[in-house]
C-alpha positions in Angstrom: -201.3 24.1 183.0 -199.0 22.8 180.3 -195.7 24.6 179.6 -194.0 24.2 176.3 -190.5 25.3 175.2 -189.8 26.1 171.6 -186.0 25.9 170.9 -185.2 27.7 167.6 -181.9 27.0 165.8 -181.9 29.7 163.1 -178.5 28.7 161.7 -178.8 24.9 162.2 -177.6 23.7 158.8 -174.5 25.9 158.6 -173.7 25.4 162.3 -174.0 21.7 162.0 -171.7 21.7 158.9 -169.1 23.7 160.7 -169.2 21.5 163.8 -168.9 18.4 161.6 -165.9 19.7 159.7 -164.1 20.8 162.8 -160.7 22.3 162.0 -161.4 22.1 158.3 -164.5 24.3 158.6 -164.6 27.8 157.0 -163.7 30.7 159.3 -166.6 32.0 161.5 -166.5 35.4 159.7 -166.4 33.8 156.2 -169.9 33.9 154.4 -171.1 30.3 153.9 -174.1 29.2 151.8 -175.5 25.6 151.5 -177.0 24.9 148.1 -179.3 22.2 146.7 -181.8 21.7 143.9 -185.3 23.0 143.5 -186.5 21.3 140.4 -183.8 21.8 137.8 -182.3 24.9 139.5 -179.5 25.0 142.0 -180.4 27.5 144.6 -179.2 28.6 148.0 -181.1 26.7 150.7 -179.3 28.0 153.9 -176.9 30.8 154.8 -175.0 31.6 157.9 -175.0 35.0 159.7 -172.0 36.4 157.7 -173.7 35.5 154.4 -177.0 37.0 155.6 -175.2 40.3 156.5 -173.7 40.3 153.0 -177.2 40.1 151.5 -177.4 36.4 150.5 -180.9 35.0 151.0 -182.3 31.4 150.7 -183.9 30.9 147.3 -181.2 32.9 145.4 -179.9 31.0 142.3 -176.4 29.8 142.9 -175.0 31.4 139.7 -176.4 34.8 140.8 -175.1 34.5 144.4 -171.6 33.6 143.1 -171.6 36.6 140.7 -172.8 39.1 143.3 -170.7 37.8 146.2 -167.3 36.4 144.9 -166.1 35.6 148.5 -169.1 33.4 149.2 -168.2 29.9 150.2 -170.5 27.3 148.5 -171.1 23.9 150.0 -173.7 21.2 149.3 -176.6 21.0 151.7 -177.4 17.8 153.6 -181.0 18.0 154.5 -181.2 14.3 155.6 -178.2 14.9 157.8 -179.8 18.0 159.3 -182.9 15.9 160.1 -180.9 13.1 161.7 -178.9 15.7 163.6 -182.0 17.2 165.0 -183.2 13.8 166.2 -179.9 13.2 168.0 -180.1 16.6 169.6 -183.7 15.8 170.7 -182.6 12.6 172.3 -179.8 14.5 174.1 -182.3 17.0 175.6 -184.7 14.2 176.4 -182.1 12.7 178.7 -181.2 16.1 180.4 -184.2 18.5 180.4 -187.6 16.8 179.9 -189.0 13.4 178.9 -191.1 14.7 176.1 -189.0 16.2 173.2 -190.0 16.4 169.6 -188.3 17.5 166.4 -189.8 20.8 165.0 -188.3 20.5 161.5 -186.4 22.0 159.8 -184.8 24.2 162.5 -186.0 23.5 166.0 -187.1 21.3 168.8 -190.2 21.3 171.0 -190.1 20.3 174.7 -193.0 19.7 177.1 -191.4 20.9 180.4 -194.6 20.8 182.5 -193.4 20.2 186.0 -189.8 19.8 185.0 -188.5 23.4 185.3 -187.9 23.2 189.1 -185.3 20.5 188.5 -183.3 23.1 186.6 -183.7 26.1 188.9 -186.9 27.5 187.3 -187.8 28.4 183.8 -185.5 31.4 183.3 -182.4 29.4 184.4 -183.5 26.4 182.4 -183.8 28.4 179.2 -180.5 30.1 179.8 -178.7 26.8 180.4 -180.1 25.3 177.2 -179.0 28.3 175.1 -175.6 28.3 176.8 -174.9 24.7 176.2 -175.7 25.0 172.5 -173.6 28.1 172.2 -170.6 26.3 173.7 -171.2 23.6 171.1 -171.1 26.2 168.3 -174.9 26.3 167.7 -176.9 29.5 167.7 -180.2 29.1 169.6 -183.3 31.0 171.0 -185.6 29.5 173.5 -189.2 30.5 174.6 -191.5 28.9 177.1 -195.2 29.5 176.9 -198.6 27.9 177.6 -198.9 26.6 174.0 -196.7 25.2 171.3 -198.1 27.7 168.8 -197.3 30.7 171.0 -193.8 29.5 171.9 -193.0 28.7 168.3 -194.1 32.1 167.1 -192.2 34.1 169.8 -189.0 32.0 169.3 -188.9 32.8 165.6 -190.4 36.4 165.5 -189.6 37.7 168.9 -186.4 39.6 169.7 -185.3 38.1 173.0 -182.8 35.2 173.0 -184.7 33.6 175.9 -188.3 34.5 177.0 -190.6 33.3 179.7 -194.3 34.0 178.9 -196.2 34.0 182.2 -199.1 31.6 182.5 -202.3 33.0 181.2 -200.5 35.9 179.3 -200.3 34.2 175.9 -202.8 36.6 174.1 -200.9 39.7 175.1 -197.5 38.2 174.2 -198.3 37.3 170.6 -200.7 40.2 169.8 -198.1 42.3 167.9 -196.4 39.4 166.1 -196.7 39.2 162.3 -199.2 36.8 160.9 -196.3 34.7 159.4 -195.8 33.5 163.0 -199.0 31.4 162.8 -197.4 28.8 160.5 -199.8 29.5 157.6 -199.0 28.7 153.9 -197.5 31.6 151.9 -200.7 31.8 149.7 -202.8 32.5 152.8 -200.3 35.1 154.1 -200.5 36.9 150.8 -204.3 36.9 150.9 -204.5 38.1 154.4 -202.0 40.9 153.8 -204.1 41.9 150.7 -206.9 42.5 153.2 -204.7 44.7 155.2 -204.1 42.3 158.1 -200.5 42.3 159.2 -200.4 41.2 162.9 -202.1 38.5 164.9 -204.3 40.7 167.1 -206.4 42.2 164.3 -206.7 38.8 162.7 -208.0 37.2 165.9 -210.7 39.9 166.2 -212.1 39.3 162.7 -215.3 37.2 162.3 -214.5 33.5 161.8 -217.2 32.7 159.1 -215.8 35.0 156.4 -212.3 33.9 157.1 -213.3 30.2 156.8 -215.2 30.8 153.6 -212.3 32.5 151.9 -209.3 30.7 153.4 -210.6 27.5 154.8 -210.3 26.2 158.4 -206.5 26.6 158.8 -206.6 30.2 159.9 -209.0 29.5 162.8 -207.2 26.3 163.7 -203.8 28.0 164.0 -205.3 30.8 166.1 -207.0 28.4 168.4 -203.8 26.4 168.8 -201.8 29.6 169.6 -204.3 30.7 172.2 -204.7 27.3 173.7 -208.4 26.8 172.8 -207.5 23.4 171.1 -204.6 21.2 171.9 -201.7 20.4 169.7 -200.0 17.0 170.0 -196.3 16.7 170.6 -194.9 13.4 169.2 -191.7 12.8 171.1 -188.7 11.1 169.7 -188.1 7.5 170.9 -184.7 6.1 171.4 -184.2 2.8 169.6 -183.7 -0.1 172.0 -180.6 -2.1 171.4 -180.8 -5.7 170.1 -180.8 -8.0 173.1 -181.2 -11.8 173.6 -181.2 -13.7 176.8 -181.3 -17.2 178.2 -182.5 -18.4 181.6 -181.3 -21.7 183.1 -183.3 -24.1 185.3 -180.1 -25.4 186.7 -177.1 -23.0 187.2 -174.2 -23.5 184.9 -170.5 -22.9 185.5 -168.2 -24.9 183.2 -166.4 -23.0 180.5 -167.5 -25.5 177.9 -171.2 -25.0 178.9 -170.9 -21.2 178.8 -169.3 -21.4 175.4 -172.1 -23.6 174.1 -174.8 -21.2 175.2 -172.9 -18.2 173.8 -173.1 -20.1 170.5 -176.9 -20.3 170.9 -177.3 -16.6 171.8 -175.2 -15.1 169.0 -177.3 -16.3 166.0 -180.6 -14.7 167.1 -178.7 -11.5 168.0 -177.2 -11.4 164.4 -180.7 -12.1 163.0 -182.0 -9.0 164.9 -179.1 -6.9 163.6 -179.7 -8.1 160.0 -183.4 -7.1 160.2 -182.2 -3.5 161.1 -179.5 -3.5 158.5 -176.8 -3.1 161.1 -173.7 -4.8 162.4 -172.3 -4.9 166.0 -169.5 -2.7 167.0 -169.6 -3.6 170.6 -171.2 -6.6 172.4 -171.8 -6.9 176.2 -172.4 -10.3 177.7 -173.8 -10.1 181.3 -174.0 -13.3 183.4 -176.2 -13.3 186.4 -175.0 -15.6 189.2 -177.2 -17.3 191.8 -175.6 -15.2 194.5 -177.1 -12.0 192.9 -173.7 -10.9 191.6 -173.0 -10.3 187.9 -170.1 -11.0 185.7 -169.6 -9.3 182.3 -167.4 -9.5 179.3 -167.2 -7.0 176.4 -165.9 -7.2 172.9 -165.5 -4.6 170.3 -165.0 -4.7 166.5 -163.2 -2.3 164.2 -166.1 -2.4 161.7 -169.8 -3.4 162.0 -170.0 -7.2 162.1 -172.8 -9.7 162.2 -170.9 -12.8 161.4 -172.0 -15.5 163.8 -168.7 -17.5 163.9 -166.6 -14.4 164.3 -168.6 -12.9 167.2 -168.9 -16.3 168.9 -165.1 -16.8 168.8 -164.4 -13.3 170.1 -166.8 -13.8 173.1 -165.5 -17.3 173.9 -161.9 -16.0 174.0 -162.8 -14.1 177.1 -164.6 -16.9 179.0 -161.5 -17.4 181.2 -162.1 -13.9 182.7 -165.5 -15.1 184.1 -165.9 -16.2 187.7 -169.1 -18.3 187.8 -169.1 -18.6 191.5 -171.8 -21.1 192.6 -173.4 -21.0 189.1 -174.9 -18.8 186.5 -178.7 -18.7 186.2 -179.1 -16.1 183.4 -177.2 -14.8 180.4 -178.0 -11.6 178.5 -176.2 -10.6 175.3 -176.7 -7.0 174.0 -175.4 -5.1 171.0 -174.7 -1.9 173.0 -173.2 -0.3 169.9 -174.5 -1.1 166.4 -173.9 0.7 163.1 -175.4 0.3 159.6 -173.6 -2.1 157.3 -173.2 -0.7 153.8 -173.9 -3.3 151.1 -170.8 -4.5 149.2 -170.7 -5.7 145.7 -168.7 -8.8 145.0 -165.8 -8.0 142.7 -164.9 -10.6 140.1 -161.3 -11.8 140.2 -161.2 -11.4 136.4 -161.6 -7.6 136.8 -159.6 -6.7 139.8 -158.0 -8.2 142.8 -160.3 -8.1 145.9 -158.7 -6.2 148.8 -157.8 -8.6 151.6 -160.0 -8.3 154.7 -157.9 -8.0 157.8 -160.7 -6.8 160.1 -160.9 -10.3 161.8 -157.2 -10.2 162.7 -157.6 -6.6 163.9 -160.5 -7.5 166.2 -158.7 -10.5 167.6 -155.6 -8.5 168.5 -157.5 -5.5 169.8 -159.7 -7.6 172.1 -156.5 -9.1 173.6 -154.3 -6.1 174.0 -156.9 -3.3 174.1 -158.3 -1.1 171.3 -156.2 1.9 172.4 -153.1 -0.2 171.9 -153.8 -0.9 168.3 -153.7 2.1 165.9 -152.0 3.5 162.8 -150.7 7.0 162.0 -152.5 9.4 159.7 -151.1 12.6 158.3 -152.1 16.0 159.7 -151.7 19.3 157.8 -148.7 20.8 159.7 -145.2 21.7 158.8 -143.9 21.0 162.3 -142.8 17.4 162.2 -144.1 16.3 165.6 -147.6 17.7 164.7 -147.8 16.3 161.2 -149.3 13.0 162.3 -152.0 11.6 164.7 -153.2 8.2 165.9 -156.3 6.8 164.4 -158.1 3.5 164.7 -156.5 0.7 162.7 -159.3 0.5 160.2 -160.3 4.2 160.1 -161.2 5.4 156.6 -158.5 7.1 154.6 -159.0 10.8 154.4 -156.9 11.1 151.3 -154.3 13.3 152.9 -150.6 12.5 152.6 -147.3 13.7 153.9 -145.3 16.1 151.6 -142.8 14.4 149.4 -140.6 17.4 148.4 -138.3 16.7 151.4 -137.6 13.2 152.7 -138.7 12.3 156.2 -137.1 9.8 158.6 -138.7 6.4 159.1 -138.3 6.8 162.9 -139.1 10.1 164.6 -137.9 10.3 168.2 -140.6 10.9 170.9 -138.9 14.2 171.6 -135.9 15.9 170.0 -132.6 15.1 171.9 -129.9 17.7 172.3 -126.6 17.1 170.6 -123.1 18.7 170.7 -121.9 19.8 167.3 -120.0 22.4 165.3 -121.0 24.1 162.1 -118.8 26.4 160.0 -121.4 29.0 159.1 -125.1 29.5 160.0 -126.4 27.9 156.8 -123.8 25.1 156.7 -124.4 21.5 158.1 -122.4 20.3 161.1 -118.9 18.9 160.7 -119.5 16.4 163.5 -121.9 15.8 166.3 -122.0 13.9 169.6 -125.2 12.0 170.5 -125.6 9.8 173.6 -121.9 10.0 174.2 -120.8 8.8 170.8 -118.9 11.2 168.5 -119.9 10.9 164.8 -118.1 12.5 161.9 -120.3 13.8 159.1 -119.5 12.3 155.7 -122.2 14.1 153.6 -125.2 16.3 154.3 -128.2 17.9 152.6 -130.1 21.0 153.7 -131.1 23.2 155.2 -134.9 22.8 155.1 -136.4 25.7 157.0 -139.5 25.1 159.0 -141.3 28.1 160.6 -143.4 28.0 163.7 -147.2 28.0 163.5 -148.2 31.5 164.6 -151.8 30.5 165.2 -150.7 28.1 168.0 -149.4 30.9 170.2 -147.3 34.1 170.3 -144.2 32.1 171.2 -144.2 30.7 167.6 -144.5 34.0 165.8 -140.7 34.1 165.1 -139.7 30.4 165.7 -137.5 28.9 163.1 -135.9 25.5 162.6 -133.2 24.5 160.0 -133.3 20.8 159.3 -130.3 18.8 157.8 -130.0 15.2 156.6 -126.6 13.9 157.8 -124.7 10.7 157.0 -121.8 9.7 159.1 -118.7 7.7 158.1 -120.3 4.4 159.1 -123.2 5.0 156.7 -125.9 5.8 159.3 -128.2 8.7 158.4 -129.8 11.2 160.9 -132.2 14.1 160.8 -131.0 17.0 162.9 -132.0 20.6 163.2 -130.8 23.9 164.7 -133.4 25.8 166.8 -133.1 29.3 165.2 -131.7 30.8 162.1 -128.1 30.9 163.4 -128.1 34.7 163.6 -131.1 36.1 165.5 -131.7 35.1 169.1 -135.5 35.6 169.0 -135.8 32.8 166.4 -134.7 30.1 168.8 -132.0 28.9 171.3 -129.5 28.2 168.4 -128.9 24.8 169.9 -128.8 21.6 167.9 -131.1 18.6 168.2 -131.5 15.1 166.7 -135.1 14.5 165.7 -135.1 11.3 163.6 -133.2 8.4 162.1 -133.5 7.2 158.5 -133.8 3.5 157.9 
C-alpha cells in the first residue's frame, strides 16, 4: 500500500524572507506582513506568527493593517521566489528522504515514501527528523503520513499534531472530524455545503452522491474518493536539471599538450551553445580526461561572473593543461558546466551618453584560477562600531550592497591584524599620550586628536556590556600618524584593562 507524506509549511513566505535576509531580518517577535496586489488594491498576502497573534490576516488592505497595527513591519511579497524556493527544497528532500517529491504550492511538499521509511528508522522517526531539520533552518513545519495524498494534506493543515502517522487502512476514521475545507474544494462550494448544514467530512461522505453532483458538480465526489483512496491522485515529482555536458571519444589516444588544447577548443563552442539555449553562463567548468589505463585526470576553472565567451573559457582551460598527466594516452574527454547561472541581458550604452564601466572580470578570472579564488577578494563594510568587525571579505566581483564606512571619524588605511600593546604616558584620562613606545622605538607625540569613544557590542556577549575604548589619532615628530586606543575609560576597571594599544597606521 502506498504511503504519502504531506509536509506543510504554514509560514513559508515569511520564514523564507527571514532566512534570506539573515542578520538584516526583523526580530523573530516582530510582527511581519508580506504584501502584494490583488487587482488595484495592495493587500496582505502572508503574515508570520507574531502578526497573526496581533490579529493581522491575509486579505487585509495594507492601509487598514498599518492603521490598526502601527508596529507591523511591511515588506513586499515575492511569490515567484517562494515557488522557486519550494522547488529547491523539494530537490533537497529528494536527495535525502525519498525519490518522489513534488511541490504542493503555495505552502507545502508531497513525498511518496512507500518503502523508504525503513531507511530513516521508521515513519515516526522520519517525520520527526524532517520537522527538526526544517526547524533548525528557521522554517516552521508540520508533517503527516497517510495512505493517500488527500488525507495527508487535510491532516497536515487542519490537524493539531506537529507530526502524525495514520496507520494503514485507518484513513476514514482519521479524517472524519476534519472540516470540509480540508478537501481542497473552492470557496463557493464550501459556502454552499455549509448552507446545507454540512461542516465536517464524515456527514458529507454519508450523503447521496447524485444530489451532490447535481448541485455542485463532480468535484465533491472526486475529492472524497481521492481522500479515501478510491481513486488515485498523481504525484508529479520535481526533476533536477541536468548540467550542460559535451564529450569527445578518440579512436587513437592523445597525449600532446597541443592536441589536448585543440580538442578543448572544439568542446567549448557546443558547450557555450547549450548554455545560450538555457540563457545561462558558466560559473564553473570541469574537464575530465579518461586515460587508456582506466585512470582519470581532471581540471577545473571557475569564473567570477556567468560566462559563455568561447575564447575566454578556452584560454582558461588551456592554461591548466600543464597540470594534466596523460599517461599512455587519453581516449575520452568530457566537459561539464557543473555550475551555471542565468545571464542578465545588458544594454549597450552609447559613449555619447556615458562612459561604459570597464570590464575587469576577465582579469579577475585569470588571476583567480592561478592563485585560487579564496586568495582574491575585496573588503566590504559591515555595520559595526568595533573596527575589527566593521569589514568582511567578499568575492572580488560581488555586488555592492550600498553600505559604506562612517565618515564622521577618519579611519587608518592600514589596520593591524590584531592590536599591539604599547608603552605610553597620558596626563589625564581624557588626554592623548605624550609619547609611546612601539616595537622598541620611542616616539614623541607632536599633535593628537580624540578621544573617539567606542562601546562594546552587548549582543555579542556579557563581557562586552561595559567594554569601552578611547581612540586617538597621533602624529609623531617625524610626521608619521598612528591610531591608538586605551582599553577602558581611564577611571573604572570594569570598562577595560586601561592598557594602551596601537591598532592602525595612517597612510
